[in-house]
N, C-alpha and C positions, 0 to 999 in steps of 0.2 A: 389547167385548163383556162380557157380564153376569159380574160377579161372584160366586164361590159359595162356600157355607160348609156346614161339617158340624161337627155339634153331637154331640160324647158326653156324656150325664149320665144316670145313673137316676132323677134326679128330674123327671117329668112335668111339674112347674108352671115349672121353670126352661127346659125344651125349649120350651114354648109361648110363654113370655114371651121368648125370645130369638129363636123362628120370628118373632114378629109384629113386634119391632123393627126386626130386620134383613131383612126381607120390603120393609118400608117404607123401609127405605135402599136398595133395590135389590137386595139379594143375594138368589140361587137356594138357599135353604136345604132341606139335607136333615138328620135328625135321627135318634138313635139311643139307646135305653137300654142297648144292650148294647153293651160296650167291644170284644169281639171281633167283633162284626158291624161296629163302628166302623173298626177295623183294615183288613177287608177294604174294605169301602167307601174308605178312603184309599187302598189299595194299587192299587186298579183304577180310580180316578178323581180328577182332578186339582182340588183345591178350594185357592181363594185364602185361606180362613182355616180352621183347625181349633179349636172350643173343646173341652176336655176337662177334665170334673170330675177330681177328684183320689182323692173317696172313694168306690169304687164297689164292691159286692159280688162281681162277676166276675172283674175285674183292676184291681190297683192303677193310679192315673193315672199316676203315675211311671213306669211302666213302657210304658203305650201311649204317653207321651210320647218316652220314648228308642226304641220301634219306630218312630215318625212319623217322626224325626229320618233313620233309613234307607228307610224305605218311603214316605214322603210329604216328601223335601227342599225341594220347591218350593213347601210350604204355609207360613202364618205360624202358628204354635201359640200359644195362649193357654189357658193354666190358670186354672181356676175353683175355688174351694175354700171350703166352708163352715167349714172349720177353718184357719183363717190362721195362718202362722208365718212369722219371718224365715229360719228355715232351710228351711222348705219351699218357700219361693217361690226360695232360691239354689240348692236341689237341681233344680228344676224348668227353671231357666234353664241349669243346667249340663249338663241331659240335651237340650237343644235348643228350650225353650220361649222366643218372644219376649217374653213378658210374663206377669205372674200377677195376677190380680185375687179378692180375698177377697167370698164370698157374706155377705150380700145386698147389689146393687148396683142403681143405678140405671139405668134407658135410657142417660142421657148418659154415665155411667160406664163402662159396657161399652161402646156406642160409640165412644168416646175411645180407650179401650184397644185396640181392633180396628184403628181407623185408625193409631194408633200402630204395633203391631205390624207392618201391612203395610208403612208408610214405613220402618218398621226392617228387615223381610226386604230389602227393596229395595235399601237402601242397603247390607247386608251382601252380596248380589249382584252389586252393582257395584266392591265395594272387592274381591272374592273377583274378578272378572272382570279387574280391574286388575292383580291381582298377575299373574293367569294369563298377560295381555297382555304384561306386563314380562319373565317367566318367557321367553317365547316369543321376545321380540325379541333375548334372550341369545343364541340358537341362529342359527348360519346359515342362511341362506335359500338359500344353494346346494345342489345335488344330495349325496346322502350317497354316489353312486358313488364308488369309488377312484381316482387320478388315473393317468393314461396315464404311457407312460416317457416321452414328450418333453413333458408338462407337469411332472413332477417335475424335469427337466432344467432347464427353464425355472427354476423355484422356487427349484432349489438356485441358479443362478448368479445371479439378479436379485434376491432375498429374502432366502433363508438365509445365503448367503457374505457378502452385502452388511452384513447386521444384525451378525453377528459379527465383522467385521473394524472397524465401527465402534462397537462396544459398549464402555463406558467400562472403565476397566483392572481398576479394584477389583470389578467385577460378575462380569467374566470370572474373576479368580483365585478368589472365592469359589467360582463354579461350577465351576472347575478341582478345586479340593481337594474338592467334594462326589465329581465323579467319579472320579478317584482311588480314594477310599474305596466308592464302591458299586461300582466293579469288583474291590475287594478282597471286599465282602461276595458277589458272585458267586464268587470263589476260595475263600473261607472256608466259603460254603454248600455246594459241589461237595466240598470235601476233606471234611467235617464228616459227609456222608452217605453216603460211600464208602469212605473209610479201612479200615474192617471188613468190607468186601464179601468174601464167601470165594472163594478164587482158582478154584474149581471151576465159578463160574460163567461165567468166560471173560473175558478182558482185552475182547473186542469189548464185552460189554454194560457193563462198569465204564466203560469211554470215553463209552458212550452216556447213562447215567447222569450221569457228570461233565459231558458236556456239557448236557444239559436242565438240570441245576441252575445252572451256570455263565451260563447265559443271563437269570438275573436281574437279571446286571450292567448289562447294556446296557439292560434296559426300565428299570430306574431311570434310567439316565442320559438315554435319549428322554422316557420319559413321565412322571418327575416333574420334569426338566429339569437338565441339566447341562453341563459343556462337557467334552467327552473330545477328546484329541488325532488320535488314528486317525482316528475321525469326522469332525473337521474340516480332513484332508487333503481333502476335498471341496469345500473354498473354492476350490481351483484353478480350478475352473470360472467364479468370478466373476473371475478375473484373467485369465482368456484371452476373459471375452466383455468385457473393457475396465472393469467396472464397478468394481474394486477395483486398486491397486497392490500389486506382489510385496512393497514394503516392511513394507506395512502386513499383508499376511498371514503374513508371518514373522515380525514382532512379536508378533503375536497366537500362531501358534505357540507359539515361544517361552514365553510367558507361561503359556498352558493345559498346555504340556507339564510346567515347574517346578511348577505349581499341582497336577496331577495327581501327580508324585511325591511331593509335601508330603502329598496326601491318601491315597496309598497307604502311606507310612510311618508315619503317625498309625493308620492301620487294623492296620499290623501289629503297632504298641506295644500298642494294644488286646488286641490277641490272646494277645500275651505276658502282659501284667498281668492280665487276665481269668482266667489259670491254664485255660481251656477246652481249651488242648494236652492237659493232664494226662488227658483223656478217654480210656478202654479203659488204664490204667496206661501213659500218656505215647505210646499209640500214634498218637494225632492229632498229636503232636508229632514223631514220629520221621517220619511221612508228610511234614511240612512239610519238615523235615531234606531227607530223600531229595529231594524234588521240587526244592526249590533246588537242589541238588549235582548233578542232573542237568542242569537248566538251565544251569549255568555249566560245565558242561563237554560242551555240545554243540560241535562243530566249527563253526567260523567260518560258513564256507559254508553249512551246513545250517541254522543257526539263521538267516541272511539270506532264504535260500530260503523258508524255513517261515514269515517272518514277511511275505512278498510275498502268499504264501496266505492267512495269517490275515486282513491288512487289506483284501483284496481281497473276503471275505467280509463282515467286519463293515461295510465301506463300502455292501455290497449290503443288509445287513441295516438299516442307518440309511435307504438308499435306499428299499426297499420300508417302511418306517416311514411314512417321506414321502407314501409314496401312499396310504396308509390315513387314512382320515378319523374311526373311531372306535379308542376305546382296546382292543376286543378283538383287532381286526385289527389294530393295532399290536404287540400281544402276538405273535399268530401270527406277524407279520411280521418280527420280531425272532428269535424261538425256533429257527425250523429253521437258519437259516445261522450262528448263535451254536454252537447245538448240533454243527453240523455242522466248524466250525473247530476245537473242542476235542476231538471224537471224533477227527478226523484226527490230531492232532496240532502243528498249525502254534501259532505264537508270538507273543505281543502284547505289546508294551512295557510297556504301563500294567499289565497284569496280573503281568508278572515283577517290578514294582515295588514288588508287593506280596510275590508269592510268594517270592522270592530275599531281600529283608530280614527276612522272618518267620523262614526257614530260618537266617540267620545270627545272629538275635537268640537263638532256641532252642539253635543249638549252642554260642554264646559264655557266653549270661547263664546259660541253663537246663542246659548241658552235656549236652545230649544228643548223644551219639554212635551214631547206627544202625551194626549191624553192616554191611561193606562199604562202608562209607563214607568215603571219604578226607577230614576235614576241611580238611587243609590247604590244597586246592584251593577250600573255600568260604569266600572271602574279598571284600572289597569293590573292591579292583581287579579281581577276576576276573568280578564281577558288571557293573563297567562295561564292562570292555574285550572281554569274552569272549560277553557277552550284549545287555546294553543298548543299546550302540553299534551292533552289526550287525542288531540285532533293529528298533531305530529308523528305520534307514536301509531296512529291507524292508518296514516297514511304510509307509513314509512313500510308496514306487515304489506298492506295493499299491494304496494310495489314490489317489494324484495319476494314476498311469499307466492304472491298469486302469479304475478307474471313473470318476474325476472328467475326466480328460482323453477318456475312452472314450467317454463319453456326450454330452461337448462335441462331438467330433469326429462323432459320428453325426446329433445334432439341431441343435447351436446355431453351427458353425463357418461362415462365412460362404461363399457358393459362390466368391466372388474368391480 
């Protein structure tokens, strides 16, 4: 295909000279002395090369070059000027010109400059395409459709559970500490936006807002990446299919559980030393103490049953997040089950690893004693024996039995 050229210059002698030179070089040459007309021509036609003068009465050549970068990105632009300077040449290149040539020039000089500009343009396009192909190569070629339940069950049993059970101990420990802090972030966020909600708005609305904000915690765990004990109960699928042993799974559960506890305590200490609990005249701190007090005074049976319901929903949130292939889909998959379990009033052991120690720190070290709260019952022994133990057992049953083994039985159990 014959190469084409557009020349924009108010000097007719230059137009005539360049037209003769490049016609002999085999170009189809179009000329204009009007820069506005030149822009219109470039916008509606494809040119291999565009020569543009810098100093023109109707429109500055620098502005023309900048416009050509948008209107004619496929063209190699060369600026020519009778007022040469290093600064002007640099500015022209910044605005999109491939080269710059000072007037007067010989036929050989302009021909060589145009040839160099075309080669440079092709080389730049190849580099851009190469980068684009590399970027595309990083994206999976698989469908963006969400996974069906049977596929999720296979993924959990054959991939997710196996990877977690065989991951390095140090990596799991670090990710476990992060998860404990992330769930604590969700708890702190929910308390921070609801502690002063007017009572006349109703308990239901406050629970809804609390749940909606608390969902931040599991979003951070799943999307940012961390290891959460309650979600890891789904590893039972890998045991039931024979991919890993109970010994490996129980060992990794213990490690992650301890790391979650450490991360939760860390955030509770940060909350205390940050002084954020002083918000609203210590009202936020008072709510933290009341929350902790209420949790350690739950009936053991109630705490246990609430914990089953909690991790049933938490594991469903993780399960649905595994179905989603896009981040925004994962957010929505997590949001509603987590909002639901918090609004209902279920109990989560890792969340309580933050809530109850935070209340203990504030009652002991800051001397917060909200009216109607018996601080003698808010102790470490009450935390472990009356809440953490039954809630952990309930969470384990909720995740293992109702989600992990449930979907294993539905989709993966051998017919034999």
